[in-house]
N, CA, C and O of each residue as an XYZ file, in Angstrom:
536
protein
N      17.317     22.105     64.955
C      16.163     22.225     64.115
C      15.357     20.885     64.227
O      15.945     19.804     64.187
N      14.055     20.976     64.363
C      13.197     19.784     64.512
C      12.905     19.214     63.156
O      12.768     19.953     62.181
N      12.806     17.892     63.081
C      12.466     17.293     61.790
C      11.062     17.623     61.358
O      10.134     17.568     62.165
N      10.886     17.971     60.069
C       9.574     18.364     59.481
C       8.749     17.154     59.177
O       7.526     17.228     59.299
N       9.318     16.056     58.795
C       8.560     14.901     58.387
C       7.637     14.316     59.435
O       6.485     14.042     59.099
N       8.040     14.102     60.672
C       7.083     13.596     61.664
C       5.938     14.568     61.918
O       4.835     14.119     62.232
N       6.144     15.881     61.797
C       5.092     16.855     62.005
C       4.069     16.729     60.892
O       2.866     16.823     61.136
N       4.540     16.518     59.670
C       3.643     16.415     58.506
C       2.893     15.088     58.617
O       1.720     15.025     58.249
N       3.503     14.077     59.089
C       2.810     12.722     59.238
C       1.668     12.916     60.279
O       0.527     12.523     60.036
N       2.000     13.529     61.437
C       0.974     13.773     62.423
C      -0.183     14.647     61.928
O      -1.344     14.393     62.251
N       0.143     15.674     61.144
C      -0.882     16.553     60.611
C      -1.741     15.743     59.637
O      -2.958     15.929     59.627
N      -1.168     14.849     58.816
C      -1.898     14.053     57.893
C      -2.799     13.107     58.601
O      -3.929     12.913     58.153
N      -2.386     12.509     59.664
C      -3.219     11.596     60.476
C      -4.403     12.354     61.057
O      -5.529     11.858     61.071
N      -4.121     13.601     61.550
C      -5.191     14.404     62.166
C      -6.260     14.756     61.091
O      -7.463     14.648     61.331
N      -5.801     15.154     59.974
C      -6.691     15.545     58.893
C      -7.558     14.337     58.446
O      -8.762     14.458     58.222
N      -6.891     13.179     58.330
C      -7.612     11.929     57.981
C      -8.678     11.594     58.965
O      -9.790     11.212     58.601
N      -8.325     11.743     60.260
C      -9.285     11.386     61.268
C     -10.451     12.274     61.268
O     -11.584     11.814     61.415
N     -10.212     13.600     61.100
C     -11.317     14.585     61.063
C     -12.130     14.373     59.781
O     -13.356     14.484     59.801
N     -11.495     14.087     58.736
C     -12.216     13.903     57.439
C     -13.135     12.684     57.459
O     -14.193     12.689     56.829
N     -12.744     11.678     58.157
C     -13.589     10.418     58.199
C     -14.658     10.504     59.222
O     -15.496      9.604     59.272
N     -14.705     11.507     60.045
C     -15.791     11.637     61.051
C     -17.092     12.103     60.304
O     -17.087     13.063     59.534
N     -18.164     11.382     60.576
C     -19.456     11.781     59.952
C     -20.254     12.522     61.011
O     -20.293     12.157     62.185
N     -20.878     13.567     60.538
C     -21.750     14.333     61.420
C     -23.184     14.016     61.052
O     -23.598     14.198     59.907
N     -23.916     13.555     61.997
C     -25.336     13.250     61.712
C     -26.227     14.320     62.269
O     -26.049     14.758     63.406
N     -27.184     14.745     61.482
C     -28.113     15.775     61.915
C     -29.103     15.224     62.913
O     -29.431     14.038     62.880
N     -29.558     16.035     63.757
C     -30.494     15.638     64.877
C     -31.883     15.447     64.315
O     -32.363     16.256     63.520
N     -32.532     14.363     64.736
C     -33.921     14.150     64.392
C     -34.776     15.091     65.223
O     -34.606     15.178     66.439
N     -35.699     15.799     64.570
C     -36.540     16.775     65.220
C     -38.031     16.502     65.080
O     -38.867     17.122     65.738
N     -38.337     15.544     64.193
C     -39.763     15.271     63.818
C     -40.040     13.805     63.648
O     -39.154     13.023     63.303
N     -41.277     13.439     63.893
C     -41.805     12.181     63.482
C     -42.653     12.522     62.227
O     -43.496     13.417     62.265
N     -42.415     11.809     61.149
C     -43.059     12.150     59.844
C     -43.683     10.946     59.238
O     -43.128      9.848     59.285
N     -44.902     11.154     58.637
C     -45.629     10.192     57.844
C     -45.942     10.831     56.502
O     -46.274     12.014     56.424
N     -45.830     10.027     55.443
C     -46.254     10.567     54.135
C     -47.383      9.675     53.591
O     -47.278      8.450     53.635
N     -48.429     10.269     53.093
C     -49.560      9.516     52.499
C     -49.682      9.970     51.025
O     -49.783     11.153     50.701
N     -49.662      8.918     50.150
C     -49.816      9.104     48.702
C     -51.234      8.649     48.284
O     -51.833      7.785     48.925
N     -51.738      9.233     47.230
C     -52.977      8.800     46.627
C     -52.704      8.100     45.321
O     -52.449      8.787     44.331
N     -52.739      6.767     45.241
C     -52.468      6.008     44.040
C     -53.745      5.604     43.346
O     -53.756      4.628     42.596
N     -54.858      6.354     43.584
C     -56.116      6.049     42.903
C     -56.326      7.150     41.849
O     -55.508      8.057     41.698
N     -57.449      7.035     41.130
C     -57.812      8.049     40.134
C     -58.906      8.996     40.646
O     -59.503      9.739     39.867
N     -59.163      8.963     41.958
C     -60.189      9.846     42.490
C     -59.634     10.547     43.788
O     -58.688     10.081     44.421
N     -60.267     11.652     44.118
C     -59.875     12.381     45.330
C     -60.326     11.524     46.546
O     -61.422     10.964     46.566
N     -59.449     11.453     47.529
C     -59.817     10.665     48.751
C     -60.028     11.645     49.905
O     -59.174     12.473     50.224
N     -61.160     11.515     50.490
C     -61.469     12.248     51.748
C     -61.065     11.418     52.919
O     -61.388     10.232     52.984
N     -60.348     12.027     53.870
C     -60.011     11.267     55.070
C     -59.839     12.299     56.246
O     -59.803     13.512     56.043
N     -59.738     11.746     57.441
C     -59.466     12.564     58.607
C     -58.281     12.015     59.305
O     -58.002     10.819     59.222
N     -57.542     12.900     60.024
C     -56.326     12.475     60.734
C     -56.285     13.265     62.037
O     -56.914     14.313     62.179
N     -55.505     12.710     63.000
C     -55.237     13.407     64.220
C     -54.048     12.645     64.909
O     -53.855     11.441     64.742
N     -53.312     13.409     65.655
C     -52.282     12.728     66.530
C     -53.036     12.306     67.756
O     -53.903     13.031     68.242
N     -52.711     11.127     68.264
C     -53.434     10.481     69.410
C     -53.509     11.419     70.636
O     -54.410     11.242     71.456
N     -52.663     12.344     70.788
C     -52.736     13.256     71.995
C     -53.607     14.479     71.777
O     -53.696     15.343     72.649
N     -54.240     14.559     70.637
C     -55.130     15.683     70.271
C     -56.547     15.185     70.171
O     -56.788     14.090     69.664
N     -57.515     15.998     70.662
C     -58.888     15.611     70.659
C     -59.607     15.813     69.342
O     -60.629     15.170     69.100
N     -59.124     16.653     68.516
C     -59.840     17.125     67.286
C     -59.353     16.425     66.017
O     -58.146     16.400     65.777
N     -60.214     15.869     65.215
C     -59.915     15.268     63.921
C     -59.800     16.424     62.895
O     -60.562     17.387     62.979
N     -58.895     16.343     61.967
C     -58.758     17.294     60.872
C     -59.234     16.579     59.599
O     -58.907     15.411     59.387
N     -60.023     17.291     58.733
C     -60.473     16.738     57.479
C     -59.529     17.115     56.433
O     -58.985     18.219     56.451
N     -59.297     16.202     55.470
C     -58.369     16.358     54.369
C     -58.978     15.768     53.115
O     -59.873     14.925     53.178
N     -58.492     16.213     51.996
C     -58.785     15.657     50.678
C     -57.411     15.537     49.952
O     -56.629     16.486     49.901
N     -57.172     14.393     49.426
C     -55.908     14.101     48.764
C     -56.253     13.813     47.293
O     -56.906     12.811     47.000
N     -55.830     14.661     46.393
C     -56.101     14.491     44.992
C     -55.317     13.341     44.356
O     -54.254     12.982     44.863
N     -55.823     12.738     43.233
C     -55.128     11.591     42.607
C     -53.699     11.957     42.305
O     -53.428     13.043     41.793
N     -52.786     11.070     42.613
C     -51.396     11.283     42.262
C     -50.650     12.211     43.201
O     -49.454     12.438     43.013
N     -51.319     12.751     44.202
C     -50.683     13.735     45.147
C     -50.296     13.024     46.433
O     -50.748     11.919     46.735
N     -49.464     13.691     47.151
C     -48.969     13.167     48.475
C     -49.063     14.305     49.481
O     -49.123     15.484     49.130
N     -49.074     13.902     50.736
C     -49.100     14.901     51.830
C     -48.335     14.301     53.039
O     -48.489     13.125     53.372
N     -47.528     15.134     53.663
C     -46.888     14.718     54.915
C     -47.483     15.284     56.119
O     -48.053     16.376     56.111
N     -47.348     14.500     57.226
C     -47.827     14.941     58.536
C     -46.684     14.743     59.488
O     -45.987     13.729     59.442
N     -46.484     15.753     60.385
C     -45.347     15.607     61.255
C     -45.688     15.993     62.675
O     -46.636     16.746     62.899
N     -44.936     15.494     63.638
C     -45.052     15.834     65.019
C     -43.662     16.328     65.440
O     -42.688     15.597     65.261
N     -43.538     17.518     65.981
C     -42.248     18.024     66.409
C     -41.929     17.450     67.819
O     -42.764     17.473     68.722
N     -40.683     16.936     67.963
C     -40.263     16.338     69.182
C     -40.025     17.476     70.201
O     -39.700     18.603     69.827
N     -40.190     17.162     71.452
C     -39.856     18.148     72.525
C     -38.386     18.471     72.640
O     -37.983     19.569     73.025
N     -37.607     17.474     72.290
C     -36.107     17.683     72.261
C     -35.558     16.865     71.087
O     -36.184     15.888     70.675
N     -34.414     17.245     70.553
C     -33.883     16.594     69.422
C     -33.427     15.127     69.750
O     -32.898     14.837     70.823
N     -33.662     14.253     68.778
C     -33.428     12.814     68.893
C     -34.222     12.097     69.924
O     -33.859     11.013     70.380
N     -35.380     12.750     70.313
C     -36.307     12.063     71.206
C     -36.836     10.760     70.640
O     -36.975      9.747     71.327
N     -37.131     10.845     69.307
C     -37.567      9.646     68.494
C     -38.819      8.967     69.105
O     -38.995      7.757     68.963
N     -39.633      9.706     69.745
C     -40.908      9.152     70.280
C     -41.973     10.208     69.944
O     -41.715     11.408     70.030
N     -43.176      9.744     69.559
C     -44.237     10.669     69.312
C     -45.602      9.970     69.499
O     -45.685      8.742     69.516
N     -46.649     10.772     69.637
C     -47.958     10.164     69.665
C     -48.206      9.442     68.322
O     -47.519      9.695     67.333
N     -49.181      8.560     68.316
C     -49.539      7.798     67.112
C     -50.344      8.709     66.149
O     -51.201      9.462     66.611
N     -50.099      8.659     64.883
C     -50.993      9.343     63.931
C     -52.084      8.387     63.542
O     -51.852      7.275     63.067
N     -53.318      8.882     63.769
C     -54.531      8.084     63.464
C     -55.139      8.586     62.142
O     -55.248      9.798     61.954
N     -55.521      7.732     61.264
C     -56.109      8.132     59.967
C     -57.426      7.358     59.831
O     -57.443      6.143     60.029
N     -58.506      8.026     59.504
C     -59.778      7.242     59.277
C     -60.397      7.748     57.931
O     -60.270      8.910     57.544
N     -61.080      6.774     57.249
C     -61.587      7.088     55.947
C     -62.703      6.086     55.594
O     -62.867      5.051     56.240
N     -63.460      6.439     54.547
C     -64.538      5.554     54.087
C     -63.986      4.677     53.012
O     -63.614      5.151     51.939
N     -63.927      3.360     53.298
C     -63.228      2.497     52.387
C     -64.137      2.048     51.217
O     -63.624      1.467     50.261
N     -65.476      2.296     51.255
C     -66.290      1.867     50.156
C     -66.545      3.008     49.164
O     -67.248      2.801     48.175
N     -66.008      4.179     49.396
C     -66.090      5.299     48.451
C     -67.555      5.783     48.169
O     -67.767      6.522     47.208
N     -68.498      5.400     48.941
C     -69.906      5.772     48.660
C     -70.460      6.691     49.763
O     -71.356      7.485     49.477
N     -69.979      6.619     50.977
C     -70.580      7.408     52.042
C     -69.447      7.956     52.882
O     -68.308      7.495     52.804
N     -69.783      8.944     53.682
C     -68.830      9.529     54.607
C     -68.798      8.888     55.937
O     -68.962      9.548     56.964
N     -68.591      7.615     55.938
C     -68.634      6.855     57.202
C     -67.321      6.814     57.962
O     -67.298      6.676     59.185
N     -66.190      6.939     57.193
C     -64.902      6.824     57.772
C     -64.814      5.499     58.569
O     -64.387      5.484     59.724
N     -65.217      4.423     57.939
C     -65.350      3.151     58.666
C     -64.093      2.421     58.906
O     -64.152      1.392     59.579
N     -62.916      2.839     58.420
C     -61.659      2.234     58.739
C     -60.815      3.302     59.459
O     -60.777      4.465     59.058
N     -60.138      2.860     60.542
C     -59.229      3.724     61.260
C     -57.906      2.989     61.439
O     -57.886      1.846     61.896
N     -56.811      3.634     61.085
C     -55.508      3.027     61.211
C     -54.564      3.817     62.093
O     -54.633      5.045     62.130
N     -53.666      3.118     62.817
C     -52.577      3.762     63.534
C     -51.421      3.583     62.634
O     -51.067      2.465     62.263
N     -50.790      4.746     62.256
C     -49.683      4.732     61.346
C     -48.357      4.878     62.069
O     -48.199      5.696     62.976
N     -47.400      4.047     61.631
C     -46.085      4.184     62.151
C     -45.380      5.416     61.603
O     -45.618      5.812     60.462
N     -44.541      6.004     62.381
C     -43.863      7.241     61.991
C     -42.365      6.957     61.808
O     -41.840      5.960     62.304
N     -41.680      7.878     61.066
C     -40.250      7.777     60.910
C     -39.583      9.020     61.525
O     -39.985     10.146     61.232
N     -38.586      8.820     62.361
C     -37.829      9.948     62.932
C     -37.048     10.609     61.785
O     -36.405      9.950     60.967
N     -37.141     11.948     61.772
C     -36.555     12.713     60.651
C     -35.951     13.994     61.032
O     -36.323     14.560     62.060
N     -35.031     14.495     60.260
C     -34.393     15.732     60.474
C     -35.436     16.913     60.045
O     -35.606     17.911     60.744
N     -36.046     16.700     58.930
C     -36.951     17.721     58.425
C     -38.365     17.180     58.220
O     -38.690     16.063     58.622
N     -39.186     17.999     57.590
C     -40.569     17.667     57.307
C     -40.792     17.570     55.826
O     -40.942     18.588     55.150
N     -40.817     16.353     55.305
C     -41.075     16.202     53.926
C     -41.526     14.724     53.666
O     -41.337     13.851     54.512
N     -42.112     14.486     52.496
C     -42.507     13.086     52.173
C     -41.290     12.219     52.033
O     -41.307     11.045     52.402
N     -40.233     12.790     51.502
C     -38.978     11.977     51.322
C     -38.483     11.465     52.651
O     -37.853     10.408     52.685
N     -38.742     12.180     53.788
C     -38.231     11.764     55.073
C     -39.235     10.915     55.907
O     -38.861     10.313     56.913
N     -40.500     10.883     55.467
C     -41.559     10.277     56.187
C     -41.754      8.799     55.910
O     -41.296      8.303     54.881
N     -42.422      8.086     56.800
C     -42.772      6.694     56.630
C     -43.880      6.730     55.569
O     -44.875      7.426     55.773
N     -43.751      6.004     54.436
C     -44.699      6.092     53.325
C     -45.868      5.122     53.449
O     -45.720      3.963     53.834
N     -47.022      5.649     53.106
C     -48.275      4.914     52.953
C     -48.973      5.395     51.718
O     -48.701      6.484     51.213
N     -49.923      4.531     51.207
C     -50.654      4.953     50.006
C     -52.072      4.464     50.014
O     -52.341      3.313     50.360
N     -53.019      5.367     49.617
C     -54.376      4.895     49.342
C     -54.299      4.235     48.041
O     -53.759      4.798     47.089
N     -54.848      2.984     47.947
C     -54.872      2.155     46.770
C     -56.222      1.498     46.653
O     -56.926      1.304     47.645
N     -56.578      1.157     45.431
C     -57.762      0.349     45.268
C     -57.522     -1.076     45.719
O     -56.404     -1.584     45.626
N     -58.554     -1.714     46.201
C     -58.475     -3.112     46.571
C     -58.275     -3.882     45.228
O     -58.942     -3.580     44.239
N     -57.384     -4.840     45.208
C     -57.052     -5.596     43.993
C     -58.161     -6.183     43.238
O     -58.126     -6.218     42.008
N     -59.212     -6.678     43.961
C     -60.276     -7.377     43.284
C     -61.543     -6.600     43.086
O     -62.489     -7.074     42.456
N     -61.561     -5.358     43.647
C     -62.795     -4.568     43.546
C     -62.451     -3.110     43.651
O     -62.133     -2.651     44.748
N     -62.495     -2.355     42.581
C     -62.084     -0.968     42.542
C     -63.177     -0.030     43.193
O     -63.060      1.191     43.092
N     -64.209     -0.590     43.842
C     -65.131      0.193     44.566
C     -64.676      0.409     46.023
O     -65.313      1.116     46.804
N     -63.620     -0.193     46.324
C     -63.092     -0.139     47.706
C     -61.595      0.289     47.676
O     -60.827     -0.067     46.782
N     -61.252      1.059     48.694
C     -59.854      1.468     48.826
C     -59.317      1.034     50.195
O     -60.080      0.701     51.103
N     -58.024      1.045     50.314
C     -57.347      0.750     51.597
C     -56.155      1.635     51.651
O     -55.727      2.201     50.645
N     -55.593      1.761     52.883
C     -54.354      2.510     53.106
C     -53.276      1.512     53.466
O     -53.355      0.840     54.494
N     -52.253      1.417     52.603
C     -51.263      0.425     52.723
C     -49.900      1.043     53.007
O     -49.591      2.125     52.509
N     -49.064      0.344     53.826
C     -47.710      0.734     54.039
C     -46.887      0.355     52.838
O     -47.033     -0.722     52.258
N     -46.014      1.280     52.482
C     -45.112      0.995     51.282
C     -43.772      0.513     51.681
O     -42.933      0.241     50.822
């Protein structure tokens, strides 16, 4: 008859090794989240650098919106740049500021997973806004 104790020890080591292994989900998207920390609706345009057409958006006060680019293959972790342009003086539709936003590699598409930015008032003059990385 074979001893039971060494078999149980081996089984315990196997279970411990399997239990300590962490499984990471694959990144499938590049994600950016933009928040509006002002008291007015912000009109802006965005596009991924590999697209010719700008999209118009309005972000209400206190709201957030995510933008994502799906990778061609999981864990690719490369994407075109997200461009955002807007009128910083809040008086005309000039879109006189354009920024290239950094993205965050993510498993899903949500603001919680995206690189965060926020529209905020300029500290010394509330007639101007800017888009800041958080």
